[in-house]
C-alpha positions as CSV (number, residue, x, y, z in Angstrom):
1,M,12.9,-116.0,232.5
2,G,16.3,-116.3,232.8
3,Q,16.7,-114.8,236.0
4,E,14.2,-117.1,237.6
5,Q,16.2,-119.8,235.6
6,D,19.3,-118.6,237.8
7,L,17.1,-118.3,241.2
8,A,16.1,-122.0,240.4
9,L,19.7,-123.2,240.0
10,L,20.7,-121.3,243.3
11,I,17.7,-123.3,245.5
12,K,19.1,-126.2,243.7
13,S,22.8,-126.0,244.4
14,G,21.8,-126.2,248.2
15,T,22.8,-122.2,248.8
16,P,21.7,-121.9,252.1
17,L,21.0,-118.1,252.3
18,I,20.1,-115.7,249.4
19,V,20.4,-111.8,249.6
20,I,17.9,-109.5,247.8
21,E,18.3,-106.1,248.7
22,T,15.6,-104.0,246.8
23,E,12.7,-101.9,247.0
24,E,10.5,-104.1,244.8
25,E,9.4,-106.7,247.2
26,L,5.9,-107.8,245.5
27,R,8.0,-108.3,242.1
28,A,10.8,-110.5,244.4
29,I,8.3,-112.7,245.8
30,E,7.0,-113.0,242.5
31,L,10.2,-114.5,241.1
32,F,10.1,-117.1,243.7
33,R,6.8,-117.9,243.4
34,H,7.8,-118.4,238.7
35,A,10.7,-120.0,240.0
36,L,9.4,-123.0,242.0
37,S,8.5,-124.6,238.5
38,Q,11.6,-125.6,238.6
39,A,12.8,-125.3,242.4
40,L,9.8,-127.6,243.2
41,R,10.3,-127.0,247.2
42,P,7.5,-125.6,249.5
43,L,7.7,-121.6,249.8
44,Y,6.7,-119.8,253.1
45,Q,6.7,-116.2,253.5
46,W,7.4,-114.5,256.9
47,S,7.0,-110.5,258.3
48,I,6.9,-109.4,261.4
49,T,3.5,-107.8,261.4
50,S,1.7,-111.2,259.3
51,G,3.8,-113.9,260.6
52,L,4.5,-117.2,259.0
53,K,2.6,-118.0,255.7
54,R,2.9,-120.4,252.8
55,L,2.2,-119.3,249.6
56,D,2.8,-121.9,247.2
57,I,-0.5,-123.5,248.3
58,D,-3.7,-122.9,249.8
59,V,-3.7,-123.4,253.3
60,A,-4.8,-121.8,256.9
61,E,-2.6,-119.0,258.1
62,F,-0.3,-120.6,260.9
63,G,-1.2,-117.5,263.5
64,A,-0.5,-114.4,264.8
65,A,3.2,-113.2,264.2
66,P,5.7,-114.1,266.4
67,A,6.8,-111.3,268.7
68,D,10.4,-112.6,268.5
69,P,12.2,-113.1,265.4
70,K,13.9,-115.8,266.4
71,D,10.8,-117.7,266.9
72,I,10.6,-118.0,262.5
73,L,13.9,-119.1,262.9
74,R,13.4,-122.4,265.6
75,Q,10.2,-122.9,263.0
76,V,12.8,-123.3,260.2
77,A,15.2,-125.4,261.8
78,G,12.5,-127.7,263.7
79,N,11.5,-128.3,260.0
80,A,12.5,-131.8,258.3
81,E,11.3,-131.0,254.6
82,P,13.4,-128.6,252.9
83,S,11.6,-125.5,252.4
84,I,12.2,-121.9,251.1
85,Y,11.7,-119.0,253.7
86,L,11.0,-115.6,252.6
87,L,11.9,-113.0,255.3
88,L,10.7,-109.6,254.4
89,D,12.0,-106.7,256.5
90,F,14.5,-109.0,258.5
91,H,17.8,-106.8,258.7
92,P,16.9,-104.5,262.1
93,Y,17.3,-108.3,263.6
94,L,20.4,-109.1,262.1
95,K,22.0,-106.8,265.1
96,D,21.4,-109.6,267.7
97,P,23.9,-112.5,268.1
98,Q,21.5,-114.7,268.7
99,T,19.8,-114.3,265.6
100,T,22.7,-114.3,263.3
101,R,23.8,-117.5,265.3
102,K,20.8,-119.2,265.1
103,L,20.7,-118.4,260.8
104,R,24.2,-119.4,260.7
105,E,23.0,-122.6,261.9
106,I,20.8,-123.1,259.3
107,S,23.2,-122.1,256.7
108,L,25.7,-124.6,258.0
109,G,23.0,-127.7,258.0
110,H,23.4,-127.8,261.5
111,F,19.6,-129.5,261.6
112,G,20.4,-131.6,258.2
113,V,18.2,-130.1,256.3
114,E,19.0,-127.8,253.3
115,H,16.7,-124.9,253.7
116,T,16.8,-122.3,251.5
117,V,16.6,-119.1,253.2
118,V,16.0,-115.4,251.5
119,L,16.5,-112.0,253.0
120,I,14.1,-109.6,251.2
121,S,15.0,-105.3,252.2
122,P,15.5,-102.5,251.0
123,T,18.8,-101.9,252.6
124,L,20.7,-104.8,254.3
125,D,24.3,-104.7,256.2
126,L,24.8,-108.3,256.4
127,P,27.0,-109.3,259.6
128,D,30.7,-110.9,258.2
129,E,29.7,-113.9,259.9
130,L,26.8,-114.7,257.4
131,K,28.5,-113.1,254.5
132,G,30.5,-116.5,253.0
133,H,27.8,-118.7,253.4
134,A,25.3,-115.9,251.3
135,A,24.7,-115.2,247.8
136,L,23.4,-111.6,246.5
137,M,21.1,-111.0,244.2
138,E,20.0,-108.3,242.0
139,L,16.5,-107.6,240.6
140,H,17.1,-107.4,236.7
141,L,15.8,-104.4,235.8
142,P,13.4,-104.3,232.9
143,S,14.2,-104.5,229.4
144,S,12.6,-101.7,227.1
145,E,10.3,-104.6,225.7
146,A,8.5,-105.0,229.3
147,L,8.6,-101.3,229.7
148,D,6.7,-100.8,226.8
149,Q,3.7,-103.4,227.8
150,M,3.7,-101.4,231.0
151,V,3.3,-98.0,229.1
152,R,0.5,-99.8,227.3
153,E,-1.2,-100.8,230.6
154,E,-1.3,-97.8,232.0
155,A,-2.7,-96.4,228.8
156,F,-5.3,-98.5,228.8
157,D,-6.1,-98.2,232.6
158,W,-6.7,-94.5,231.5
159,S,-8.7,-95.7,228.7
160,R,-10.9,-97.7,231.3
161,R,-11.7,-95.3,233.6
162,N,-12.6,-91.7,230.9
163,A,-15.2,-94.1,229.0
164,G,-13.2,-95.6,226.6
165,Q,-10.8,-92.3,225.2
166,R,-8.0,-93.1,223.9
167,V,-4.8,-92.2,224.9
168,K,-2.7,-89.7,222.5
169,I,0.7,-90.6,222.1
170,S,2.6,-91.0,218.7
171,R,5.3,-93.5,218.0
172,K,8.2,-91.3,218.6
173,A,6.8,-90.3,222.0
174,L,6.1,-93.8,223.1
175,G,9.8,-95.0,222.4
176,L,11.8,-91.6,224.1
177,L,9.3,-92.3,227.1
178,I,10.4,-96.1,227.2
179,Q,14.1,-94.6,226.5
180,N,14.0,-92.5,229.3
181,L,12.2,-94.8,231.4
182,R,15.1,-97.2,231.5
183,G,17.5,-98.3,234.2
184,L,14.5,-97.8,236.6
185,T,12.9,-100.3,238.9
186,L,9.2,-101.5,236.8
187,Q,7.5,-100.2,240.2
188,D,9.3,-96.9,239.6
189,A,9.1,-96.6,235.5
190,R,5.1,-97.8,236.3
191,Q,5.1,-94.4,238.6
192,L,6.0,-91.9,236.2
193,A,4.4,-93.3,233.5
194,R,1.4,-93.1,235.2
195,S,1.8,-89.4,236.1
196,A,2.5,-88.7,231.9
197,I,-0.4,-90.2,231.0
198,F,-3.0,-89.8,233.5
199,N,-1.7,-86.0,234.0
200,D,-3.5,-84.9,229.8
201,G,-4.6,-88.6,228.2
202,A,-1.6,-88.0,225.9
203,I,2.1,-88.5,226.2
204,T,4.1,-85.4,224.7
205,S,7.5,-84.2,224.5
206,Q,6.8,-82.0,227.1
207,D,5.9,-85.1,229.4
208,V,9.0,-86.9,228.2
209,R,11.2,-83.8,229.8
210,R,9.5,-83.8,233.4
211,V,9.9,-87.4,233.3
212,M,13.7,-87.3,232.9
213,E,13.3,-84.9,235.8
214,E,11.4,-86.8,237.9
215,K,13.5,-89.7,237.0
216,F,16.4,-88.1,238.3
217,G,15.0,-87.1,241.6
218,L,14.1,-91.0,242.1
219,L,17.8,-91.7,241.6
220,N,19.0,-88.7,243.7
221,R,17.3,-89.6,247.1
222,G,20.8,-88.9,249.0
223,G,21.5,-85.7,247.3
224,V,24.8,-86.2,246.3
225,L,24.1,-85.4,242.5
226,S,22.1,-81.9,241.0
227,Y,20.6,-81.9,237.8
228,E,21.6,-78.7,235.8
229,Y,18.4,-77.8,234.4
230,E,20.4,-74.3,233.0
231,L,22.6,-74.9,230.5
232,V,25.2,-72.5,228.7
233,G,25.0,-72.7,224.6
234,F,28.4,-72.6,222.8
235,D,27.3,-69.5,221.1
236,D,26.9,-68.0,225.0
237,I,31.2,-68.8,225.7
238,A,33.8,-66.6,224.2
239,G,36.8,-68.3,222.6
240,L,37.3,-72.1,223.5
241,V,37.1,-72.7,219.7
242,T,39.6,-75.9,219.5
243,M,37.4,-77.3,222.3
244,K,33.6,-76.4,221.0
245,K,35.6,-78.3,217.5
246,W,36.8,-81.0,219.5
247,I,32.5,-82.0,221.1
248,S,31.5,-81.3,218.2
249,D,33.4,-84.2,215.7
250,R,32.6,-86.3,218.8
251,R,28.8,-85.5,219.3
252,P,27.3,-88.3,216.1
253,V,29.8,-91.0,217.9
254,F,28.8,-90.0,221.6
255,L,24.9,-90.1,220.5
256,S,25.1,-93.1,217.8
257,D,23.6,-96.4,219.2
258,D,26.5,-98.2,217.5
259,N,30.2,-97.5,216.6
260,P,30.8,-95.7,213.6
261,Y,33.9,-96.3,212.0
262,G,34.7,-98.9,214.7
263,L,35.1,-95.6,216.7
264,D,34.4,-96.0,220.6
265,P,32.2,-93.1,222.1
266,P,33.9,-89.8,223.5
267,K,35.0,-90.6,227.7
268,G,35.6,-87.3,229.0
269,V,37.6,-84.6,229.2
270,L,40.1,-82.7,232.2
271,L,39.4,-78.8,231.8
272,L,42.6,-77.2,233.7
273,G,43.2,-73.1,234.0
274,V,42.8,-70.2,235.6
275,Q,40.5,-69.5,238.5
276,G,37.4,-67.2,236.5
277,C,38.6,-67.8,233.1
278,G,35.1,-70.0,232.0
279,K,36.1,-73.6,233.1
280,S,32.1,-73.8,234.7
281,M,30.8,-71.8,231.9
282,A,32.6,-74.6,229.6
283,A,31.4,-77.7,231.7
284,K,28.0,-76.7,231.2
285,A,28.5,-76.2,227.4
286,V,29.5,-79.6,226.8
287,A,26.0,-80.9,227.6
288,S,24.5,-78.8,225.6
289,G,27.3,-79.5,222.8
290,F,26.0,-83.1,223.0
291,G,22.5,-82.2,223.4
292,V,22.0,-84.3,226.8
293,P,21.0,-84.0,230.5
294,L,23.8,-82.6,233.1
295,L,24.5,-84.0,236.0
296,R,26.4,-82.0,238.7
297,L,28.5,-84.4,241.1
298,D,29.1,-82.8,244.7
299,F,32.6,-84.4,246.3
300,G,32.0,-82.3,249.7
301,A,28.7,-84.1,249.9
302,I,30.0,-87.7,249.4
303,Y,32.8,-87.8,251.9
304,N,30.8,-89.3,255.5
305,K,32.5,-90.1,259.0
306,Y,31.4,-94.0,258.8
307,H,34.0,-96.5,257.3
308,G,33.4,-97.3,253.6
309,E,30.1,-95.0,253.1
310,T,32.1,-92.2,251.4
311,E,33.0,-94.9,248.6
312,K,29.5,-96.3,248.7
313,N,27.9,-92.8,247.7
314,L,30.4,-92.3,245.2
315,R,29.8,-95.6,243.6
316,Q,25.5,-94.8,243.8
317,S,26.1,-91.8,242.0
318,L,28.4,-92.9,239.4
319,N,25.6,-95.7,238.9
320,S,22.8,-93.0,239.1
321,A,25.1,-91.1,236.4
322,E,25.0,-94.3,234.4
323,V,21.4,-94.6,234.6
324,M,20.8,-91.4,233.1
325,E,22.5,-92.3,230.0
326,P,23.3,-90.4,227.4
327,C,24.5,-87.8,229.9
328,V,27.4,-85.4,231.3
329,L,28.9,-85.4,234.5
330,W,30.2,-82.6,235.9
331,V,33.0,-82.7,238.4
332,D,33.9,-78.9,239.6
333,E,37.2,-78.7,241.5
334,I,37.8,-82.6,241.2
335,E,40.9,-81.9,243.2
336,K,39.2,-80.8,246.4
337,G,37.9,-84.3,246.5
338,L,40.7,-86.2,245.4
339,S,43.8,-85.1,247.2
340,V,45.1,-87.7,248.6
341,S,46.2,-87.6,252.0
342,D,47.3,-89.8,254.8
343,S,45.1,-87.3,257.0
344,D,41.6,-89.1,256.6
345,S,42.8,-92.7,257.1
346,G,42.6,-93.7,253.4
347,T,39.6,-92.6,252.7
348,S,41.0,-90.2,249.8
349,K,42.5,-93.4,247.7
350,R,39.7,-94.9,248.7
351,V,37.6,-92.6,246.6
352,L,40.6,-92.0,244.1
353,G,40.5,-96.3,243.1
354,T,36.5,-96.1,243.1
355,L,37.1,-93.4,240.6
356,L,39.4,-94.6,238.5
357,T,38.3,-97.9,238.6
358,W,35.0,-96.8,237.2
359,M,36.5,-94.3,234.4
360,A,38.4,-97.5,233.4
361,E,35.2,-100.1,233.1
362,R,32.5,-98.4,232.0
363,N,30.6,-98.9,229.0
364,S,27.7,-96.4,229.4
365,K,27.5,-93.1,227.8
366,V,28.2,-91.2,230.7
367,F,30.7,-87.9,229.2
368,L,32.3,-87.0,232.2
369,V,33.8,-83.5,232.6
370,A,36.4,-82.5,235.7
371,T,37.3,-78.9,236.7
372,A,40.4,-78.3,238.1
373,N,42.3,-75.3,239.6
374,D,45.6,-76.6,241.2
375,I,47.0,-79.2,238.9
376,E,49.9,-80.1,242.1
377,S,47.1,-81.0,243.8
378,L,45.5,-84.1,241.4
379,P,47.1,-87.4,242.1
380,P,49.8,-88.3,239.4
381,E,47.3,-91.4,238.6
382,L,44.6,-89.1,237.3
383,V,45.9,-87.4,234.6
384,R,48.0,-89.3,233.6
385,K,47.2,-90.3,229.6
386,G,44.4,-92.3,229.0
387,R,42.7,-91.6,232.0
388,F,41.0,-88.9,229.9
389,D,40.8,-88.3,225.8
390,E,42.0,-85.2,226.3
391,I,43.2,-82.5,229.0
392,F,42.4,-78.8,227.6
393,F,43.6,-75.4,229.3
394,V,41.6,-72.8,229.6
395,D,44.0,-70.0,229.9
396,L,43.7,-65.8,229.8
397,P,41.1,-65.1,227.4
398,K,43.1,-63.4,224.3
399,P,42.0,-59.9,223.1
400,Q,39.7,-61.3,220.6
401,V,38.0,-63.3,223.0
402,R,37.9,-60.3,225.5
403,S,36.1,-58.1,223.4
404,K,33.4,-60.8,222.9
405,I,32.8,-61.3,226.6
406,F,32.2,-57.6,226.9
407,E,29.6,-58.1,224.3
408,I,28.0,-60.7,225.5
409,H,27.5,-59.3,229.3
410,L,26.8,-56.0,227.7
411,Q,23.7,-57.6,225.8
412,K,23.0,-59.5,229.1
413,R,22.6,-56.0,230.5
414,K,20.4,-54.9,227.6
415,Q,23.4,-52.7,226.3
416,D,23.9,-51.9,222.6
417,P,27.5,-53.5,222.2
418,A,27.9,-51.0,219.3
419,E,27.7,-47.9,221.7
420,F,31.0,-49.0,223.3
421,D,34.4,-48.6,222.0
422,L,35.0,-52.5,222.6
423,E,39.0,-52.1,220.9
424,Q,39.3,-49.7,224.2
425,L,37.9,-51.9,226.7
426,T,39.7,-54.9,225.6
427,L,43.1,-52.8,225.6
428,H,42.6,-52.1,229.4
429,S,41.5,-55.9,230.5
430,D,44.6,-56.9,229.6
431,G,45.2,-60.2,232.1
432,F,41.2,-60.0,233.2
433,S,39.8,-63.2,233.2
434,G,36.2,-63.5,231.7
435,A,34.7,-63.1,235.6
436,E,36.9,-60.4,236.1
437,I,35.3,-58.4,233.2
438,E,31.8,-59.4,233.7
439,Q,32.4,-57.9,237.3
440,A,34.1,-54.9,235.8
441,V,30.7,-54.2,233.6
442,V,28.8,-54.8,237.2
443,A,30.8,-52.1,238.8
444,G,30.2,-49.6,235.8
445,L,26.6,-49.7,235.6
446,Y,25.9,-49.4,239.6
447,S,28.4,-46.2,239.6
448,A,26.6,-45.1,235.9
449,M,23.3,-45.3,238.2
450,A,24.7,-43.5,241.3
451,D,25.6,-40.7,239.2
452,G,22.1,-40.9,237.2
453,E,23.7,-41.3,234.0
454,S,23.7,-44.3,231.3
455,L,27.1,-47.1,231.4
456,S,29.5,-45.3,229.1
457,T,33.3,-46.7,228.1
458,E,34.5,-44.7,230.7
459,D,32.8,-46.5,233.2
460,L,34.2,-49.0,232.3
461,V,37.5,-48.1,231.7
462,E,37.7,-46.8,235.1
463,S,36.3,-49.7,236.8
464,L,39.1,-51.8,235.1
465,R,41.7,-49.5,236.4
466,S,40.6,-49.6,239.6
467,T,40.8,-53.7,239.7
468,R,43.6,-55.9,240.2
469,P,43.2,-59.1,238.3
470,L,44.0,-62.5,239.3
471,S,47.3,-62.4,237.2
472,V,48.6,-59.2,238.8
473,V,47.9,-60.8,242.8
474,M,48.7,-64.2,241.8
475,A,51.3,-63.4,239.1
476,E,53.8,-66.0,240.3
477,R,51.5,-68.9,240.6
478,I,49.5,-68.3,237.3
479,A,52.8,-68.2,235.5
480,Y,53.6,-71.6,236.8
481,L,50.0,-72.8,235.6
482,R,50.6,-71.4,232.6
483,D,54.1,-73.0,232.0
484,W,53.1,-76.7,233.6
485,A,50.1,-76.9,230.8
486,R,51.9,-75.4,228.0
487,P,53.7,-78.5,226.9
488,R,51.2,-81.3,228.8
489,T,47.7,-80.1,227.4
490,V,45.6,-78.4,224.4
491,N,44.8,-75.0,224.3
492,A,41.2,-75.2,224.5
493,D,41.1,-71.6,222.3
């Protein structure tokens, strides 16, 4: 009801041009029908295929659709009675200077009548000449009550189609379904609810998970975000004891509907460290630790050659992440997307500004995990205190951690760790990252298979001896990174 009142106020105040960018055309038209009880003006609708027709009363059709969209604007200008005109999918015609000028003349009141012209399109780039006359209006997303009513309507429809059988659904499953439908348009939410119900006449936990995945697909039509289906548990990662405890301590507050003890929900962490030491796995484990979905943001897919499109892509991606709340948003190698440079016409600076504004103002439960290898490429504005809740440094693994890493990768490849000398392997892998230890296990298996023998400690030691780890190849750079991080970050281990 509130949006109907807002719309009626816009019309009564003489707003000449209203822009509604939405896929829900029918819902927008229905909103104007309801607002007429307060606005009390004739309501017309036009499209290139149907022509002009009046919606508030039953009258004969005006005839064939005008071949030229400028004809409808001439009819608007020639009508002496203040009216409301809904122009559907009018955006292609705004590229015509004559059409834009005629619409501007109507908005300026050149014809002495205060009409309200409404442009309703899925996407609309308003010309600069019209922006000063237009009011942008977004359709409110459906409330939990509206979603509950919609789900019950779909359940009744299934029952009617199936000889009166009742849909099997528990109060808990219904609550989870409605929670996962929040943030979608009513049209999209109805599509997912119908899919869940009509599949088997029931709503189960499996349906709720599938709805979450399908919801992400609807939100991510641009392909900039990816849904990470395979998460990593904390038990699958060796070390990182400090970071694991940090996440565990904050999980109840992050998932709570209120703020216990007045605590604000955690916002995010920055993971710095040596390449191959598990930052990406740690990001996946954060989502597992919180028990929420993990979304990955691809900065490479965001960048667009057209001015302003890159920032728009980022804003849309962040909005999609907020609709999926609670969730973890993972930005891998963030320095590659935010390295501020003058060689890209200021795009990287605008992207950085967009991200920083969102980080400062967001109220949603989207936990940001950013990973970085090159601290020197990160802009100072991003790493200053307050941007992230904490900055963790993921260092080369300690001896006990290396031993655990060998256990994990041997078990993953159906090898019994008890049959190997883990102490000797730990000694020979000094300076190796977790990724390098994994590759040593893989190389040892290939060597053993080539010799027709079982994998042994000697095979693994030989693999380690024949490898020059990154800590040796790039010793100076890694030493600098560790020296930089020591006083400025918290060791994740």
